[in-house]
C-alpha positions in Angstrom: 122.9 -116.5 52.8 121.2 -116.8 56.5 123.6 -116.9 59.4 123.2 -117.7 62.9 122.8 -114.9 65.8 126.0 -113.2 65.9 128.6 -114.5 68.4 127.2 -117.8 68.1 129.5 -120.5 66.7 128.9 -122.7 63.8 127.5 -126.1 65.6 129.2 -129.2 65.2 127.7 -131.7 62.9 125.4 -133.6 64.8 122.9 -136.4 64.0 119.8 -134.4 62.9 117.0 -134.1 60.4 117.0 -131.3 58.0 113.7 -132.1 56.7 114.8 -133.3 52.9 113.2 -136.7 53.1 112.2 -139.7 55.4 115.9 -140.1 56.8 116.3 -141.7 60.1 119.3 -141.8 62.3 119.7 -143.6 65.6 122.4 -142.5 67.9 123.2 -143.7 71.3 125.0 -142.3 74.2 126.5 -143.2 77.6 127.2 -140.4 79.9 130.0 -140.7 82.7 128.6 -140.7 86.2 129.1 -141.7 89.5 129.0 -145.5 89.9 126.8 -145.9 86.7 125.5 -143.7 84.1 122.2 -142.1 82.1 122.0 -144.4 79.4 119.5 -143.9 76.6 118.6 -144.0 72.6 117.4 -141.7 70.6 115.8 -141.8 67.1 114.0 -139.6 64.5 112.4 -139.6 61.2 110.7 -136.6 58.8 108.8 -136.5 55.9 107.8 -133.7 53.9 104.3 -134.9 53.0 102.2 -133.0 50.7 103.7 -129.9 51.3 106.1 -128.3 48.8 108.8 -128.3 51.4 109.6 -129.1 54.8 109.8 -126.6 57.4 110.3 -128.7 60.4 113.6 -129.2 61.9 115.1 -131.5 64.4 118.4 -132.3 66.4 120.1 -133.7 69.2 123.4 -132.5 70.6 125.2 -134.7 73.9 127.3 -132.5 76.0 130.9 -133.4 75.5 133.5 -133.4 78.3 136.3 -130.5 78.2 134.4 -129.1 75.3 131.1 -127.8 76.6 130.4 -126.0 79.6 127.6 -128.2 80.8 126.9 -131.8 80.7 123.3 -132.6 79.5 121.7 -134.0 76.5 119.1 -132.0 74.7 116.6 -133.2 72.0 115.3 -130.4 70.0 112.3 -129.9 67.3 111.0 -126.9 65.8 108.4 -126.5 63.1 108.6 -123.3 61.0 105.2 -121.2 61.2 103.5 -122.5 57.9 102.6 -119.3 55.7 105.2 -117.1 57.1 108.3 -116.3 54.9 111.6 -117.8 56.7 109.8 -120.3 58.5 112.0 -123.2 57.5 115.1 -120.6 58.3 113.5 -119.7 61.9 113.3 -123.8 62.7 116.7 -124.6 61.9 118.2 -121.4 63.4 116.3 -122.2 66.7 117.1 -125.5 67.2 120.8 -124.7 66.2 121.5 -121.5 68.2 119.5 -123.0 70.8 122.2 -125.8 71.3 125.1 -123.4 71.2 123.8 -121.2 73.1 122.5 -123.6 76.1 125.9 -125.6 75.8 128.1 -122.2 75.9 126.8 -121.1 79.4 128.6 -122.0 82.5 127.3 -124.9 84.6 126.3 -122.9 87.6 123.8 -121.3 85.7 120.8 -123.7 86.3 119.3 -125.8 83.4 116.0 -123.5 83.7 118.1 -120.3 83.6 120.5 -121.5 80.7 117.5 -122.6 78.5 115.7 -119.6 79.0 118.8 -117.3 78.1 119.6 -119.1 75.0 116.1 -119.2 73.6 115.7 -115.2 74.5 118.6 -114.6 72.7 117.7 -116.6 69.5 113.9 -115.3 69.9 115.4 -111.6 69.9 117.7 -112.4 66.7 114.7 -114.0 64.7 112.2 -111.0 65.7 115.1 -108.7 64.5 115.6 -110.5 61.1 112.1 -110.4 60.4 111.9 -106.8 60.6 114.9 -105.9 58.9 114.8 -108.6 56.0 111.9 -108.2 53.6 112.3 -111.7 52.3 111.8 -113.1 56.0 109.1 -110.6 57.3 107.3 -112.0 60.2 109.6 -115.5 60.3 108.7 -117.6 63.5 108.7 -121.1 64.5 107.4 -123.2 67.3 110.1 -125.0 69.7 110.0 -128.0 72.1 113.0 -129.3 73.7 113.7 -132.1 76.2 116.8 -131.9 78.4 118.4 -134.9 79.8 120.1 -133.7 82.9 121.3 -136.4 85.3 118.1 -138.0 86.9 115.6 -135.4 85.9 114.2 -134.4 82.8 113.3 -130.8 81.7 110.8 -129.5 78.8 111.6 -126.0 77.3 108.2 -125.2 74.9 106.8 -122.5 73.0 103.8 -123.2 70.2 101.8 -126.1 69.3 104.7 -129.0 68.9 104.5 -131.5 71.4 105.9 -133.8 73.9 104.5 -137.2 74.9 106.0 -139.5 77.6 104.9 -143.2 77.6 105.6 -144.4 81.2 104.3 -148.0 82.7 102.2 -148.3 78.9 100.3 -145.1 79.8 100.7 -141.9 77.6 100.6 -138.5 79.0 100.8 -135.4 77.1 103.4 -133.2 78.9 103.3 -129.8 76.8 100.3 -127.2 76.3 99.2 -126.3 72.6 99.6 -122.6 72.3 97.0 -122.0 70.0 93.3 -120.2 69.8 90.6 -122.0 67.8 90.6 -125.6 66.5 91.7 -127.7 63.7 92.8 -126.0 60.7 91.3 -122.4 62.0 93.7 -122.8 64.8 95.9 -119.4 65.4 99.4 -119.6 67.5 99.1 -117.3 70.4 103.0 -118.1 71.4 105.8 -118.7 69.0 109.6 -118.0 68.6 109.9 -114.6 66.7 106.3 -113.4 67.0 107.4 -110.5 70.0 110.5 -109.5 71.8 108.6 -110.7 75.2 109.0 -114.6 74.7 106.7 -116.5 77.3 108.4 -120.1 77.9 106.8 -123.0 79.4 109.4 -125.0 81.4 108.9 -127.9 83.8 110.8 -130.5 85.3 110.3 -134.3 85.8 112.1 -137.4 87.3 113.6 -139.7 84.8 112.8 -143.2 85.2 114.3 -146.3 83.4 112.4 -147.6 80.7 110.1 -144.4 80.0 110.0 -143.3 76.2 109.5 -139.6 74.9 107.9 -138.6 71.8 108.6 -135.1 70.6 106.3 -134.5 67.5 105.6 -131.7 64.8 101.8 -130.7 64.5 101.5 -132.6 61.4 101.8 -136.1 63.3 99.7 -135.2 66.7 96.8 -133.5 64.3 96.3 -136.4 62.4 97.0 -139.4 65.0 95.0 -140.1 68.0 96.8 -140.6 71.2 95.3 -144.2 71.2 97.4 -144.8 68.0 100.6 -142.9 69.3 100.3 -145.3 72.2 99.7 -148.4 70.0 103.1 -147.9 68.4 105.0 -146.6 71.1 104.1 -149.3 73.2 105.6 -151.9 70.7 109.1 -150.9 72.2 110.4 -151.2 68.7 113.8 -149.4 68.1 113.9 -145.7 68.7 114.4 -144.9 65.1 112.0 -147.7 64.0 109.4 -146.5 65.9 109.9 -142.8 64.9 109.4 -144.0 61.1 106.5 -145.7 62.3 104.8 -142.7 63.9 105.3 -140.3 60.5 104.3 -143.6 58.3 100.9 -143.8 60.3 100.6 -140.1 60.5 100.9 -139.7 56.3 98.7 -142.6 56.2 95.9 -140.9 58.3 95.9 -138.4 55.9 98.3 -135.5 57.3 98.5 -132.7 55.1 101.8 -131.3 56.8 105.3 -131.8 57.3 105.4 -134.8 60.1 108.8 -134.7 62.2 109.2 -136.8 65.2 112.1 -137.8 67.8 111.9 -140.6 70.1 113.8 -140.9 73.1 114.4 -144.2 75.2 115.5 -143.9 78.8 117.5 -147.0 79.4 119.2 -146.2 82.7 119.5 -143.5 85.2 122.5 -142.3 87.6 122.1 -143.1 91.1 120.4 -140.7 93.4 122.5 -139.0 96.0 122.6 -139.8 99.8 120.6 -136.4 100.5 118.1 -137.1 98.0 117.4 -140.6 99.2 117.5 -139.1 102.9 115.0 -136.3 102.4 112.4 -138.6 100.9 112.5 -141.0 103.7 112.8 -138.0 106.6 109.1 -136.8 105.8 107.5 -140.5 105.8 105.9 -141.5 109.1 106.3 -145.0 110.7 103.1 -146.6 111.6 102.3 -150.2 112.9 102.8 -152.6 109.7 99.6 -153.4 107.9 97.6 -156.6 107.9 96.9 -158.6 104.6 93.9 -157.0 102.7 94.7 -153.6 103.3 96.0 -151.4 100.3 98.4 -148.8 100.5 99.8 -146.6 97.9 98.2 -148.8 95.0 99.8 -151.7 97.0 97.2 -154.3 97.6 98.5 -156.6 100.7 97.8 -160.4 99.6 100.0 -162.5 102.1 102.6 -162.5 105.3 105.8 -163.8 104.2 107.5 -163.4 107.6 107.1 -161.8 110.8 110.5 -161.0 112.3 111.3 -159.1 115.2 112.1 -156.1 113.5 110.3 -156.1 110.3 107.2 -157.5 108.4 107.5 -158.7 104.9 104.6 -158.9 103.0 103.4 -160.3 99.3 101.6 -157.7 97.4 100.1 -157.2 94.1 101.4 -153.7 92.4 98.1 -152.2 91.0 99.7 -150.0 88.7 102.4 -152.2 87.2 100.6 -155.7 87.5 103.1 -157.2 89.2 104.1 -159.4 92.7 106.4 -157.2 94.9 107.6 -158.1 98.4 107.0 -155.1 100.9 109.1 -154.7 104.1 107.6 -152.7 106.7 109.3 -151.8 110.4 107.9 -152.3 113.2 108.2 -149.2 115.3 107.7 -150.6 118.8 111.0 -152.3 119.1 113.6 -149.9 117.5 114.4 -146.0 117.5 112.9 -143.7 114.9 116.2 -142.8 113.4 117.9 -146.3 113.1 114.9 -147.5 110.8 115.4 -144.7 108.5 118.9 -145.3 108.4 118.4 -149.1 107.4 115.9 -147.9 104.6 118.2 -145.4 103.6 120.8 -147.9 103.2 118.7 -150.2 101.3 117.8 -147.8 98.8 121.3 -146.4 98.5 122.9 -149.4 97.6 119.7 -150.1 94.9 120.6 -147.2 93.3 124.4 -147.9 93.0 124.9 -151.7 92.6 123.0 -153.7 89.9 124.2 -157.3 89.7 122.3 -160.8 89.4 124.0 -161.6 92.8 122.4 -158.6 94.7 118.6 -158.4 95.8 117.1 -155.2 94.2 115.1 -152.4 95.9 112.4 -150.7 93.7 112.6 -147.0 93.4 109.1 -145.6 93.6 107.8 -142.4 91.7 107.7 -139.3 93.8 104.7 -138.6 96.0 103.5 -142.4 95.6 105.1 -143.7 99.1 103.0 -142.0 102.2 104.7 -144.1 104.6 108.0 -145.7 105.4 108.6 -149.1 103.8 110.6 -150.6 100.8 109.4 -152.6 98.0 111.3 -155.3 96.5 110.7 -157.6 93.4 109.4 -160.9 94.5 111.5 -163.9 94.1 110.3 -167.2 93.5 112.5 -169.7 95.8 113.6 -170.3 99.5 116.1 -169.0 101.7 119.3 -171.1 102.3 118.1 -171.3 105.6 114.9 -173.1 104.6 117.2 -175.2 102.7 119.2 -176.4 105.7 116.2 -177.5 107.5 115.2 -180.0 105.0 117.3 -183.5 103.8 119.2 -184.4 102.2 122.1 -182.7 103.4 124.2 -180.0 100.7 126.7 -182.0 98.7 130.3 -180.8 97.9 129.2 -179.7 94.1 126.1 -178.0 95.3 127.6 -176.6 98.4 130.8 -175.3 96.4 128.8 -173.7 93.8 126.4 -171.8 96.1 129.6 -170.7 98.3 131.2 -169.2 95.3 128.2 -167.1 94.1 127.6 -166.0 97.5 131.4 -164.9 97.3 130.9 -163.1 94.1 127.7 -161.1 95.7 130.0 -160.0 98.3 132.6 -159.2 95.6 130.8 -156.6 93.7 129.6 -155.0 97.2 133.1 -154.7 98.3 134.2 -153.3 95.0 131.6 -150.6 95.5 132.7 -149.7 98.7 130.1 -151.5 100.7 130.4 -153.7 103.8 127.5 -156.2 103.9 128.1 -156.6 107.8 125.0 -159.4 107.8 125.9 -162.3 106.1 123.6 -165.5 106.9 121.7 -168.2 105.3 118.6 -166.2 106.3 119.8 -163.2 103.9 120.7 -165.7 100.9 117.7 -166.5 98.7 118.1 -169.7 96.5 115.9 -169.0 93.2 113.9 -171.6 91.3 115.8 -171.0 88.4 119.4 -171.7 89.6 120.1 -168.1 90.6 121.1 -166.6 93.9 120.5 -163.4 95.7 122.1 -162.0 98.6 119.5 -159.8 100.6 119.2 -157.4 103.3 121.6 -154.4 103.0 119.8 -152.6 105.7 122.8 -152.7 108.0 125.3 -152.6 105.4 128.5 -149.7 105.9 128.3 -147.5 103.0 130.6 -144.7 102.0 129.6 -141.4 102.3 127.0 -142.1 104.9 126.7 -142.1 108.4 127.0 -144.9 110.4 124.6 -146.9 112.9 125.1 -145.2 116.5 127.4 -147.3 118.8 124.6 -148.9 120.5 122.9 -150.4 117.5 126.2 -152.6 116.3 124.8 -154.5 113.4 125.2 -158.2 112.6 124.0 -161.7 113.8 125.9 -162.7 116.9 126.6 -166.4 115.8 128.0 -165.1 112.2 129.9 -162.1 113.7 133.6 -162.1 113.7 135.5 -161.7 117.0 136.9 -158.1 116.4 133.4 -156.9 115.8 132.4 -158.1 119.3 135.6 -155.8 120.3 134.1 -152.3 118.9 135.3 -153.1 114.8 132.6 -151.3 112.5 133.2 -153.8 109.9 135.4 -154.4 106.7 136.1 -157.0 104.0 137.6 -159.6 106.5 134.6 -159.6 108.9 132.4 -160.3 105.7 134.8 -162.8 104.7 134.1 -164.4 108.5 130.4 -164.4 108.0 130.6 -165.9 104.7 133.1 -168.7 106.0 130.7 -169.5 109.2 127.7 -169.4 106.4 129.6 -172.1 104.5 130.6 -174.2 107.3 126.8 -174.4 108.5 125.9 -174.9 104.5 127.8 -178.3 104.9 127.2 -179.1 108.7 123.9 -177.6 109.6 126.2 -176.3 112.5 127.9 -173.4 113.8 131.6 -173.7 114.2 132.0 -171.5 117.3 128.7 -172.5 118.7 125.4 -170.5 118.7 126.1 -166.9 120.3 123.3 -165.7 122.0 122.6 -161.6 121.3 123.9 -159.3 124.1 126.8 -162.0 125.0 130.6 -161.9 124.6 131.4 -164.9 123.6 135.2 -166.4 124.0 136.5 -167.7 120.5 138.7 -170.9 121.3 139.3 -173.8 118.6 136.6 -174.2 115.9 134.4 -177.2 116.1 135.8 -180.3 113.9 134.4 -180.0 110.3 135.6 -183.2 109.4 133.7 -185.0 112.2 130.4 -183.8 111.1 130.8 -184.4 107.1 133.4 -187.1 107.3 132.1 -187.5 103.4 134.1 -184.3 102.3 137.6 -183.7 101.3 140.1 -182.4 104.2 141.0 -179.4 101.7 137.5 -177.8 102.1 137.9 -177.9 105.9 141.3 -176.2 105.7 139.8 -173.4 103.4 136.4 -173.2 105.5 139.2 -173.0 108.7 141.3 -170.2 107.2 138.1 -168.2 106.1 136.9 -168.2 109.7 140.1 -167.6 111.8 140.0 -165.8 114.8 142.8 -163.7 113.9 142.0 -161.5 110.9 145.5 -161.6 109.8 145.4 -165.6 109.4 142.2 -165.0 107.0 142.9 -165.0 103.1 143.3 -161.3 101.4 139.6 -161.3 100.4 136.8 -162.8 99.5 137.5 -163.4 96.1 140.8 -165.6 97.1 138.7 -167.5 99.3 135.9 -168.4 96.1 139.0 -169.0 94.5 140.4 -171.9 96.6 137.2 -173.3 96.9 136.4 -173.2 92.7 140.1 -174.7 92.3 139.3 -177.4 94.8 136.6 -179.1 93.3 138.4 -179.1 90.1 141.5 -180.4 91.2 140.1 -183.5 93.4 136.2 -184.7 94.3 135.3 -185.3 97.3 137.5 -187.9 99.5 136.6 -191.6 99.3 134.2 -192.1 102.5 136.0 -194.1 105.4 134.8 -197.8 105.7 132.1 -197.9 108.5 132.9 -199.7 111.6 130.5 -202.2 112.7 129.0 -199.9 115.1 127.8 -197.7 112.4 126.5 -200.4 109.9 124.5 -202.2 112.9 124.4 -201.1 116.4 122.3 -203.6 117.4 124.4 -206.3 116.2 127.4 -204.7 117.7 126.2 -204.3 121.2 124.9 -208.1 121.0 128.6 -208.9 120.1 129.9 -206.8 123.1 127.3 -208.5 125.4 128.3 -211.7 124.4 131.6 -211.0 124.8 131.4 -209.9 128.2 129.3 -212.8 129.1 132.0 -215.0 128.0 134.4 -213.3 130.0 132.6 -213.2 133.2 131.6 -216.9 132.9 135.4 -217.5 132.8 136.4 -215.3 135.3 133.3 -217.0 137.7 134.3 -220.5 137.0 135.9 -222.6 139.6 139.5 -223.4 139.3 140.8 -227.0 139.7 
């Protein structure tokens, strides 16, 4: 009976193919990470085909907390060399031994070093077994593994099994076949168990959400053209269904070999670290903002959306993905380079950690695609709240309460992640055509783990800034609540409670302008809720934004808008009012001037 290499514990039962039939079992995993996780699905299938037995072996293993020395996921496939004794045994020992060895090595040892050590040990053992056991003389196998480690993928490869990647519907072969010759006459020039000095291919690549990986034996890729593989993968069936479809297609195409497939779908990746994001922005130049018609990094600039003081927003077509996007280009002549880079770092940092239907997204571009400083965002079909305020009719109670609570939910999402927005205002709220809402522009947000802006670049828009910000405070949940309160006040009245404040001024906060005087048709409880949110003293405001949202939601439920007061004659018909006043004055004047007898 063949046993694993000495010192290697037997691997735990893992979902795997043993090659005894067309079995296919999926499994999903969620690896705990900071904020959100690497999420993926894996499916597989294997068929013996026209061979007498199946010499392929595939398995996947997920690093387990407090059990394994390292956290990663490995999907591996081996194809025992046909015509060699013990090929099937070599394939299974190689995969199982690699998984045990890799996960038992200490975490400080990098993935590359751990994979090389584990595979070298297995190779040495298989070579030795082939020399001392006549029943397994010359046993050997190919080996291909996909290792998922955080945001990075690793490929470890020897032989002619293959790893493919489907990204943006384009299929790419990530491995090189170590063979001499073509077709049925090819000869492996590298394999596990052939020689003691094993040469291993290893390379890394960033993982991206929604991409697929396919590991397959030569019984699959030797029969199917890449166009057919791509057609099946692009259909986006479940991984286990896709694996079965690939195997079935290979057999239907006339494959005479064993056919084994592993399909790995990347659903989501962990967030980038602040250091990774910072490094990606530091080297990017800061030229002048482009004009419509330019093509930058395969983005065709189609139209100017807004041209602000600090940045220019352009609608563009992503020529690679075939979708509309919005590109935000800084203007280098109005702010320091360091400040701009900090703003773009903030937006990228938030986008990598916060996924919410209420928060605007930033698109993470592939490495080496971006050649200058800008940010890319999905194109949103709608208008800003500021644009909505510029047209009639005024926003009513139900619509305004709905918008206010959605803005509050967006802020709560940020606050729970330790993020302070610091620039809540109608210009940064997008109202979507489908009824959705997005809170935009996280460029001046205060973030955990990141250095803040210099003191002379205090963030925020003066008319929405809480009094303590003018005194040098950095901003917290209470200042975001104040800005939200001012935004809600403007939402209903189109005015500012403390007047419009000019930049670089030091305002004095007195009593807020009367809400009821501007909107007498709205209930008194709404004025009270807004007044508490915009209180000059932070101690008098709500405890948090959620409490403010709760007050508005419950106010609408417990009582609708107040009955509008009856209009005076002056409001109904000013001309008739003044005619009546003039007539009365004329009568009084005539009485005063009449002679007395």
